[in-house]
C-alpha positions as CSV (number, residue, x, y, z in Angstrom):
1,X,-52.4,-36.2,7.5
2,X,-49.1,-35.6,9.3
3,X,-47.2,-35.8,6.0
4,X,-49.2,-32.9,4.6
5,X,-48.5,-30.8,7.7
6,X,-44.7,-31.5,7.4
7,X,-44.8,-30.8,3.7
8,X,-46.6,-27.5,4.3
9,X,-44.1,-26.5,7.0
10,X,-41.2,-27.4,4.7
11,X,-42.6,-25.2,1.9
12,X,-43.2,-22.4,4.5
13,X,-39.6,-22.6,5.8
14,X,-38.3,-22.6,2.2
15,X,-40.4,-19.5,1.5
16,X,-39.0,-17.7,4.5
17,X,-35.3,-18.6,3.9
18,X,-35.0,-18.4,0.2
19,X,-37.8,-16.5,-1.6
20,X,-38.3,-13.5,0.7
21,X,-34.7,-12.5,1.0
22,X,-34.3,-12.7,-2.8
23,X,-37.4,-10.6,-3.3
24,X,-36.0,-7.9,-0.9
25,X,-32.7,-7.9,-2.7
26,X,-34.4,-7.5,-6.1
27,X,-36.6,-4.8,-4.8
28,X,-33.6,-2.9,-3.3
29,X,-31.7,-3.1,-6.6
30,X,-34.7,-1.8,-8.5
31,X,-35.0,1.1,-6.2
32,X,-31.3,1.9,-6.6
33,X,-31.7,1.8,-10.4
34,X,-34.7,4.2,-10.4
35,X,-32.8,6.7,-8.2
36,X,-29.7,6.9,-10.4
37,X,-29.0,10.3,-11.9
38,X,-26.2,11.8,-14.0
39,X,-23.2,12.5,-11.9
40,X,-23.5,9.4,-9.6
41,X,-20.4,7.4,-9.2
42,X,-21.1,3.7,-9.6
43,X,-19.5,0.3,-9.9
44,X,-20.8,-2.3,-12.3
45,X,-21.2,-6.0,-11.6
46,X,-18.1,-6.5,-13.8
47,X,-16.0,-4.2,-11.7
48,X,-15.9,-1.0,-13.8
49,X,-16.0,2.2,-11.9
50,X,-17.3,5.4,-13.5
51,X,-19.6,8.4,-13.5
52,X,-23.1,8.3,-14.9
53,X,-23.4,10.7,-17.8
54,X,-26.9,10.0,-19.2
55,X,-29.8,7.7,-18.6
56,X,-31.7,5.7,-21.2
57,X,-34.6,3.4,-20.7
58,X,-32.6,0.1,-20.3
59,X,-29.0,1.4,-20.3
60,X,-26.9,4.4,-19.3
61,X,-23.8,6.2,-20.3
62,X,-20.8,5.6,-18.0
63,X,-17.6,7.7,-18.2
64,X,-14.8,5.3,-17.1
65,X,-11.9,7.7,-18.0
66,X,-11.6,11.2,-19.3
67,X,-13.3,11.3,-22.7
68,X,-14.1,7.6,-22.6
69,X,-17.8,6.7,-22.3
70,X,-19.4,3.3,-22.6
71,X,-23.0,2.1,-22.6
72,X,-23.9,-0.2,-19.7
73,X,-27.1,-2.1,-19.1
74,X,-28.9,-0.8,-16.0
75,X,-29.3,-4.3,-14.6
76,X,-25.4,-4.6,-14.6
77,X,-25.1,-1.8,-12.0
78,X,-23.6,-3.3,-8.8
79,X,-23.7,-0.3,-6.4
80,X,-23.7,3.4,-6.1
81,X,-20.5,4.6,-4.4
82,X,-21.3,7.2,-1.7
83,X,-19.6,10.5,-2.1
84,X,-17.4,10.1,1.0
85,X,-15.9,7.0,-0.5
86,X,-15.2,8.4,-3.9
87,X,-11.9,10.0,-2.9
88,X,-10.7,6.6,-1.5
89,X,-11.1,5.0,-4.9
90,X,-9.4,7.9,-6.7
91,X,-6.4,7.9,-4.3
92,X,-5.4,4.4,-5.3
93,X,-4.3,5.7,-8.7
94,X,-0.6,6.8,-9.0
95,X,-0.1,10.5,-9.6
96,X,2.8,10.1,-12.1
97,X,3.5,7.2,-14.4
98,X,6.5,5.2,-13.4
99,X,9.6,5.7,-15.5
100,X,11.0,2.5,-17.0
101,X,14.4,1.5,-15.7
102,X,17.3,1.9,-18.1
103,X,18.7,-1.5,-19.2
104,X,21.9,-2.6,-17.5
105,X,24.8,-2.3,-20.0
106,X,26.6,-5.3,-18.3
107,X,23.8,-7.7,-19.3
108,X,24.1,-9.1,-22.8
109,X,21.8,-11.2,-24.8
110,X,22.6,-14.9,-24.8
111,X,24.4,-16.2,-27.9
112,X,22.3,-18.2,-30.3
113,X,23.0,-22.0,-30.3
114,X,25.3,-23.3,-33.0
115,X,23.6,-25.5,-35.5
116,X,25.0,-29.0,-35.7
117,X,25.0,-30.2,-39.3
118,X,26.3,-33.7,-38.6
119,X,24.0,-36.5,-39.9
């Protein structure tokens, strides 16, 4: 009889610590997906940042660069980036591309090894 009580308590504890938090997380992700709209700035589970352009039933259009749009599964959406944090992500990009340094004229390529034909 005591064994059954401990077994029931163990299952109850497992339910509280594992199953309920996972259900809450899944429900919150589903709510986030249903509230997506074109113009939202998101990050995918794979780390791609972009702007939602259109919504399909199971996927969405994501503009990751000017004139570059990809299709992404809705279940791969990691988070919606709030508007006040969008500028922080955009500021990380350099304004101008770096110019390559000119090669140093004093550095020369090593000479190829001399073949030894002695046998």
